[in-house]
N, C-alpha and C positions, 0 to 999 in steps of 0.2 A: 426943228427941221421938218420941212413939208413932206407929206407922205408921197412915196414913189408912185408915179402914174402907171396904170395897167393899160397897155395898148393892144388892140386887135391888129394882127399882122397878116398880110396876104402872102402865103407861102409860095405862090407862083411868081412873085416879084421880090419878096423880101421887104416890101415897103409897109410902113404903118398905115392902117386904115382909119382908125379913130381911137380916141381915148375912151375906154369903157368904164373904168373905175379907178380907185387908188388902192394900194395895198393896205390891208387891214392892220390896225394897231393891236397891241395886246388887249387894250380896253375894248376894242370893237369885237375881237374874238370872244372875250369874256361875255359881252352883251349877247352875242349870237348863241353861245352855249347856254346861257341862263334863260334866254327866251325859248330855246328848244326844251330845256328841262321843265319849264313852266307849262309846256304844251303836252306833257305826258298824259294828263288826265283826259284830254280831248281825244286820245287814241285808245282809251280803255275799252270802249265798246267795239266788239268784233264786227258787228253789222255796219257801224260807222266807218271803220277802217276799210272794209271791203268796198263799201260804196265810194269812199275817197279814192281808192286805187282805180276803180273803174272810171270815175270822173277824170282822174289824171290822164288815163289813156284816151278818153274822149276829147279832152282839151288839147292834148298833144296832136291828135289826129286833125282836129279842127284848125290848128295852126301850122299844119304840115308845110305848106308852100313857103311861109315865112321862115320857119325853122330850117328847112333844107337849104334854102338860099343862104341863110346866115352861116350854116355849117360848111357849105361848100366854099364860101368866101374865106373861111379861116383854116380849112383843112385840105382843100383841093382834092377831096375824095370823090367828087362827082355826084350829081343828083340821083343817078340810078342807084348807086351803092348806098347813098345816104337815105333815100326814100325807103329802101328795103330795111336798113338798120332801124329807122324810126318805127316801121311796122313791127319789127321784132321786139322793140322796146315796149310798144303798146300791148302786144301780145303777152309779154312777160308780166306787165302790171296786172292785166286781167287774170292771168294764170295764178298770181299770188292772191288776188281777190277770191278766186275759187278755193284756194287752199285755206284761207282764213275762214271762209264760210263753212267748209267741211269740218275743220277743227281737229283733224287727226294729229297735226303738228304739236298740239298741246301735250300729247303723251299721257292722257289721263289713265291712272291706275288706282283702283280702290281695293283695299284688303280689309275685310272685317276681322275682328278678333278671332284667333284660333288657339285655344289653350292646349290643344293636343299636339301642336307643332313643337319641335325642339330647336332652339328655344321658343317659348310661346310668342305668337304674333299679336301685337296690339292693333288697334284700329289705325290704319295708315292710309293716307290718300295723297297721291303725288300728281303734280302737273308742272308745266313750265310757265315762267313769267318773263316779261321783257327785262333786259339788262338796264336800259336807260338810254341816254343820248349816245348816238353812234357818229363817229367822225368818218367821213368818206373822202378818199383822195382820188380824184378823177384821173382817168387814163387819157392819153393823147389820141390814140389810134381808133377809138370808138367813141365819138363825141356824144352819142346818144346811149348806146347799150352799156358802156362802162364809164359813164360820166354822171352828170347831175341827175338824170332820171333812170339811171341804169340799175343793174342787178343788185348792187350793194344797197342803194337807196330803196328800191322796191321791196327787197326782202326785209330790210330793217323796219320800214313803215308797216309792213305786213305783220311783223312780230310785235308791233306796238311801241317801237322806238323812234323818237324824233331824230332828225338827222341834221348835221352841219357839214356841208360839202366844202372842201378846199378845191376851188376851181382850177382846172388845168390852164396854164398860161398860153397854150396853143389855141384855145377857143373860148376866150373870156366873154366875148359878146354873146355867143350862143348860150353860154352858161347863165348869163343874166336873163336872157329871154326865157329859157326853160324854167328857171326858178320862178319867174313871174307866172308862167303857165301853171306850174304845180301849186303855187299859192292860190291862184284863182280857183283851182279845183278844190283845195282845202276849204276855201271860204264858202263853197256851196254846201258844206256840211258843218259850218260853224267851228271849224278848226282854225286856230290862230296862225298867222303867217310864220311865227317862230318855229313851227313844226319842221320847216325846211330852211335852215340858215345857209348862207353862201358867203365865203370869204376868199380873198385873193392874196397871193404873195407867199414867198418861201417862208418868211418868218412867221406868218400867220399859220402855216401848216405845222411848224414846230410848236407854237403856242397851243394849238388845238390838241395835239397829242398829249400835252402836259396838263391840260385843264382837269381839275379834280372832279368835275361833273361829267366828263366824257367817260363812258363805261366800256367802250369797245371801238375798234377801228377796222375799216376795210380799205385796202390799197391795191392799185394795179399800176405797175411801172417798172423802174429799173432795179437791179439787184442793189446797187449802191444806195439809192434813195430809200428803197423799201427796208433795207437792213438797218439804216440809221434810225428810221421811225420805229421799227421793231424793237431795237435796243432801247430807245427812249420809252416805249410803252412798258418794257420790262423793268426799267430803272426807276419808274415812278415810285413814290412812297406806297401807293396802292397800285400794283401792276394790273394791266388790263389786257384782255385778248386782242391780238393784232392779227388779222387775217389778210396776209399780203400775197399777191401774185407778183413774182420778181423777175422771172426770166426762164427761158426754156429753149433747148436745142432741138427737141422733137425728132429723135433719131428714126431712121427708116432702114430696115434690112431687106434687101432683095435677094432671095435665094437664087442659086444658079438655075434651078429648074424653072423658076418663074421668069427669069431673064431669057431663057431659051424659048419659052412658050409665048411671051408677049412683050418683048423688049420695046417695041415701038410704042405700044400703048402706055407702058409704065413711064417711058421717057417723056411722052407728051403730058401725062397726068402729073408728073413731078413738076414739069415746067409751069403748068397752070397753077399748081398749089403754091410753089415758091415765089411766084411773081404776083399772086393775087393781092390786090390792094397795095401794089408796089412793094411787096414783101414785108408789109408792116403788121402782119397778124402775129399774135403771141404764139400761135400754134403752127407757124411756118416750119416746114421741114428743113432744118439747117445742117443736118449731117445724114448722108445716104451711103450705106454700105452696099457696094455693087461688085459682083464677081469680076475678077480679071478674065481675059480671054475673049473669044469671039462674041459670046452672048452679051457680056457686059459692054463690049465695044458697040454693039448694035443699040443698046440702051443709051449710051453716051451720045451716039450720033443723033438719035431721035431727040434727046434733050437739047443738043446743040442746035438742031434745026428749029425747034419750037422756041427756045429762048432767043435765038437770033432774030426771030420775027416779032419779038415783043418791043413795043415802043418805049422810049424813055418816059419816065414819070417824075412827078413832084412828090417829095417827101413832106412830112407834116410841118417841118420847119427847117431853116437853114443850118441850125446846129446839128440836127440829125443828119442832114445831107453831108456836112463836113466830116462828121464822125464816120459815116458810111464810107466815104471816099478814102479817108485815112485808114480805116480798118481793113478795107479790101487791099490797099497798097501794101500794108504791113504783112498781110497773109500771103499775097502773091510773091513777096520777096523771099519767102522761105525756100530752101533747097528742095528740089523734087516736087514743088507745087506748080502745076500747070493751070492755065486758064483758057480752055477751048473757046469760051466766050467771056471776054474780060469785062467784069462789072466795074462800075465807077462813075465818073462824071459824064453825064449826058449833055451837058451844057451848063450855063451859068446858074440855072435854078433847078436843074433836073439831074436824075441819075439813070444810068443804063443797067439793065439786068444782066447777070452772068453767073457762071459757076466755076469752081476750082476743082481740080483733081489732085489726089495725093495717094501714094501707096499706103494701104491700111497699116502696114507694119510700122510706119513712122508715128502712128498715134498710140501705139501700144505701151509706150514708156514715157515717163515724165521728161519734160524738156521744152524746147522752143515751140514744138508742135502743139503744145497745150492750147495755144491761141486758136487753133482750128476747132477746139472743143468748147469754145465760148460763143455765145450768140452774137451774131452780127446783124443788127437791125436794118433791114432793107432787102432788096431783091437779089440775094445771093445764097447759094448753098454750097456745101463741100461734099464732093463725091469721093469716098475712100474706096479704092480698088483692093479687094482682098483675094488671097490665094487659096485659103481653105477656111473651114469652120473655126479652127483654132484662132485665126486672126480676127474673126468676127467676135468671138468670145473675149479676146484680149481687149478690143476696143470698147465693147459694151461694159466690161468690168471697170473701165476708167471714167464712165460717164456719171455725172451727178444726177439728181432728181429732175424729172421732166413732167410737163403737162401731158404729153402724149408719147407713145411709141408705136410704130407701124411696121408690120411685116407684109411683104409682098410674096405670096406663095403661088405655086402652080396649082392647077385644078386637082391633081392627085394629092398634093400636100394638104390642100384645104379640106380634102375628104378624109383626112386622118392618116394618110400614108406618108412615110418619110419623116423629114425633120421638123414638120410644122409644129407639133405639140411641144417639142423640146425648145424650139425657138420662142414660142409664146411664153413658156416658163422662164426663159432667159430674160425677156424684156419686161415682164410684168412687174418685177420689183422696182423698175426704173420710172414708172409713170402712173398717172391717175386714170388715163384712158388709153386702151390698147386697141389698135385697129388692124384688121386683116383685109388686104386688097382694097383699101380705100386711101383717102388722104385726109390729114388732120384738120386742114383749114375748114371752118364752118363748125360752130358749136351749137348744137340744137338745144332749145329751151324745152327740157323734158324731165319727167320725174326721175328717170334713171341716169341722168347726166352726172358726170364727175369732172368738173373743171378745176383741177387742183392736183398736185402731186408731191412727191418727196422734195424736201428742200434742195436747191433754192427755187424750184418751181413755185412753191408756196410755203408759207410759214406755219401752216396748220394742215390738218388732214381733211378739212371741210371742202365743199365746192362753192364757187361763187356763181354758178349757173345751175338752174333747175330748182325744183321745189324745196329740196332739202337745204338750200342756202339759207333759209329762214332760221335754221337751228343755230347758226352762229351768234344770233342776237338774243338767245333765250338761256335761262338757267332753271334747273329743276328745283322744286320745293316740295317737301313732304310735310303733311300735317298729321300729327299723332294725337289721338284721343281728343280731338276738337269736337265739341258738340255740333250736331247737324246745323243748328240755327246760325252758327258762327262761321261755317265753312263757305268758301267761294262757291257760287252756284254751280260751277263746272264739276265740283267734287261731291255733290250731294247724291244720295242714293237714287232719287227719282229721275235723274238725268233729264231734267226739263228741257235742256238745250239739244237733246238728241245727239250728243257727241260720241264719236267712236271712242271706245275705252276698253280696258281690261278690268273686269269686275269679278273679284274673287277667283282669278285665274282664267276666266272665260272671256275670250275676245268678243266684244259686242260692236256691231256696226249698224 
């Protein structure tokens, strides 16, 4: 049977643009993984890895116009957004190069023998080593930052792990172009092409997670798809770490004092955040708790005005468009759910933004309203009107894990007066990133970033954005009583590489 073709599709029309590739067979997945495994030694030198990452950023920047054009043709995200996303991706690659150069991520610890300790301490030296081949499953909504050259790939390469990427079907042509660019960067440092494999097709993704030489996986996508791969990773004869980002509602709580103080600004800010990128951000605020009464009414009016002025947009593919329209219709049909601005079909190929309102009390108990506590991918949010703080706590108690949680406070509450501190304590267990008087859309690439939260937001406690994302692809090893001449150079007393380390209990930098 002939391999199924892989088509590039224009989401603005739904028409096929070109055949890009064919879906990979099990044998082709095996070949890609084995080539990646064979490339491990080429990444062993930290200086080479850092130079490779910087070359990758340079090559991506040099190909910017071609890559942005290809990305826009397959995603309809627009050249302005995509140019910014590519710049972010290049910055991320360079940031990981700096982390590799610095070496703190290795976690070097040296303990000389101490017979006076109880029990006695032998000569122990500990650092971290790469896991091996990493499988990366691309996301649809960030064709650069969470796809072939994105954070999973960049952090894995920085750790010294070759990568095999399962391309997302929404941008296969771009995936092929980017893979060529990254391999060109690898060649500048005599790193073989196999360091970055690329496969297409659903079955290829299944074969990839099962391959015995794959040591870990990173995923960004749906709860259903991510959970299936997570279960497959755990069911292997040798289970492997699976770092998946699966879905998030990203709740927002607006206090009554905040609504009184700045209802119009909060409504406008919410509209901008929930419609950004046609509502296709994983950190889109999908549930907003707003007080009943005049102050909340003013916020809803501001939100209505701002969302009504938002143009219809194109989602990443027509399957997502159909799911969005159907999902909104199902939610609108629930009793007591109103739609001041009705989201849904904006035309044959587009969707219109909107929002729904519901009494918060409806969400406090299990039942048909649980649907409103599930992510709806696209430009829609649910505004739950609460009567008192008890209803807020009732809704929050029913929420699963999230990437983010936001509280909108008054100036007095933000200064430590009133309910601000208690509310922060209430939402912190729900999310990996907690915001005050901001909006969750926009995930900075920074050392302190945490892009991950309790399940189902993610399947692990790690972050997929920021410097500590590298830790996902490493494991610690301790050497006991090993002669100095046999130790890895990173663990020898003289510290010839000048690495940050803890030496006999003293932190050295």
